[in-house]
C-alpha positions, 0 to 999 in steps of 0.5 A, a space after each residue: 450194717 454191712 453189705 448183703 452177704 451169703 449165709 449158710 445154715 448147717 443143719 437146715 432140716 432139723 427143728 433149730 435149723 428151720 427156726 433159724 431160717 424163719 427168723 433170718 427171713 423175718 428180721 430181713 437182714 442184709 442177706 444176698 443168698 442163703 444156703 441150706 446145708 445138711 448131711 448127705 442123706 438130706 440132700 435134695 430135700 427142701 427148706 424154707 427161707 421165708 417164702 423161698 424154697 431152698 434145695 438142701 445141699 450136702 455139707 461135705 460137698 459145700 465150699 464154704 468160700 461161697 459164704 461169709 457166715 455159717 450158722 451151725 445148728 447140726 450138733 457136735 459131730 458136725 461142728 467138730 468136722 466142719 467148723 474149722 473147715 469153714 473158718 479156713 475158707 474165710 467164713 465166720 461161724 456161729 456155732 450152737 454145739 457144745 464143742 467150743 463153749 468152754 474154750 478159753 479163746 472162743 466167746 460164749 455169747 448170749 443176748 442181753 448179757 455180754 455184747 462186748 465179747 463180739 468186739 475185735 474178734 479178728 478175721 473169720 470169727 467163731 462165736 459159741 452159743 450156749 445150751 438152750 437151758 442155760 441162756 434164759 436162766 443166765 439172762 435172768 440172773 444177769 439182770 440181778 447180778 449187781 445184787 451180788 449173787 452167791 448161790 443159785 438153785 434151779 430145776 429146769 422142766 424141759 420139753 421134748 423138742 430139745 431132743 429133736 423131731 424124733 422125740 416130738 413124734 415119740 411123745 405124740 405116738 405114745 399119747 395116741 397109743 395110751 388113749 387107744 389102749 396100746 403099748 407105748 413104744 420107746 426109742 428116743 427115751 429109756 422110759 415112757 415120756 407121755 404122762 410122765 417126767 424123766 429126772 435125768 437128761 444125758 449121762 452122769 458123772 461120778 457124783 451123779 450130776 447129769 451132762 445137762 446139769 453140768 452144762 447149765 452150771 458151767 455155761 451160766 458161770 462163764 456167761 456171767 463171768 462168775 467162775 466161783 458162783 455156786 449153782 445147783 441144777 436139776 434138769 427134768 424132761 417133761 411131756 411138753 412139745 415146745 417150751 422150757 420152764 425154770 424154777 429158780 431160787 437165788 441167794 445174794 449179798 443184797 436182799 432184793 425185794 420182789 418189787 425191785 427184782 421185777 424192776 430189774 428184770 423189766 429193765 434188762 428186757 425180760 417180760 414180766 407177768 406177775 400179778 399175784 392177785 390176778 387171775 393168770 399171774 404166770 406164763 407157761 411154756 405153752 404160752 411162751 412158745 412161738 416168740 423170742 421173749 423170756 418170761 418171768 413170773 411168780 417173783 417172791 421173797 422167801 426167807 433168804 432167797 429170791 424165787 421166780 419162775 421162767 418160761 421160754 421157747 427153747 427152740 425159737 427164743 433160746 437157740 434160733 434167736 441167739 444165733 440170729 441176733 449174733 449174726 446181726 451183731 457181727 454184721 453191725 460190727 463190720 466183720 463182712 465189710 
C-alpha cells in the first residue's frame, strides 16, 4: 500500500458521494486529506468523512494538483468537464459516469471480475465504473462464465435512489399524499411511482430499447469480455427507496445444476441464501440495503435455463463499494508512490 494521499470526491453532497465518503472512512485507507467537491451552488455546505465534517468546495475553483486521486460521482456532465482537467494536473481518476465506459482505452472495472485491468495503467490513470445495474449482474455471471454463457435474460427491479435524492423525496411525498387522500404530484418521474411500477428507464432507441437496458447489455458484455453474448434486459423502476433486484435466466453450453451454481457463486464471493425448504429462502432489496454484498437466492434449473434472483444495495454495494475498492487497488499497485 502506498503512503497517505489526498483524495477529492466530486459530487460529495449527493447520495453516492455521501456513501463513498462513508466507505472511505470505514476502510481506513491511507488518506492524508479528503476534499469534498461539488457544483458552485453547493459550496459552503457540509459533507462527512467519518466523524470529520468537511466544507464543500466548488469544483470549478479546485486545483486538482492538490489531490493524487479524484473519485467522480457527479454525473456525465461533470465528468466531461473535469475528468481530463484532473488528469492533466497529474491526478488519477475513478469515474462513475457513462462517459468513458465504452472507450477502448479506458478499463471498465468491477470487483471480483477483472482485477488485471488495473495493472500497468501509466501515470494519472483513468478507471471507469459500470452502471449500478450492470455490476452485480456481471459479478454473478462471471462466477458461472466457465460454463459457456450463451444467452442471458434479465429483468431488473430498480429502486428510486438510482434517480437521486429528489426521487426519494417524491416517493415519500406521493405515499403521504395518497394516504392523506391528496393528489400525488409528479416531478422526477412522468407517472406516479408510489404503489406503482414504471417499465421504462430513460429514453428509447428505434427498436424501443431503453437507455438503461442498452447500458446493461453493453457493459455486461464488456465486463465479461464476451462481446457476442446475447443479453436481453428489461429495466423497471419500482417504489422502493434503496436496493435493486434482478430476476435472471441463463442458458449455457454446460447445463449447470442448481447445486453446482450455488457452489460457484459462493466461491466467487457472492452471498448465497437459498434454502428452498426454509422459512425465508431468499433475500430482498430491503435486506440487501446497507451492506456491500451481492446476494443470490432462488437458484433453480428450469428446462434449458438456470434461473436465479439477485439483490444488492445499488448505492453502497454497486457504486460506492466499487469506487472505494478501485481506489484501494490503485493504492496497492503503487500508482501514488
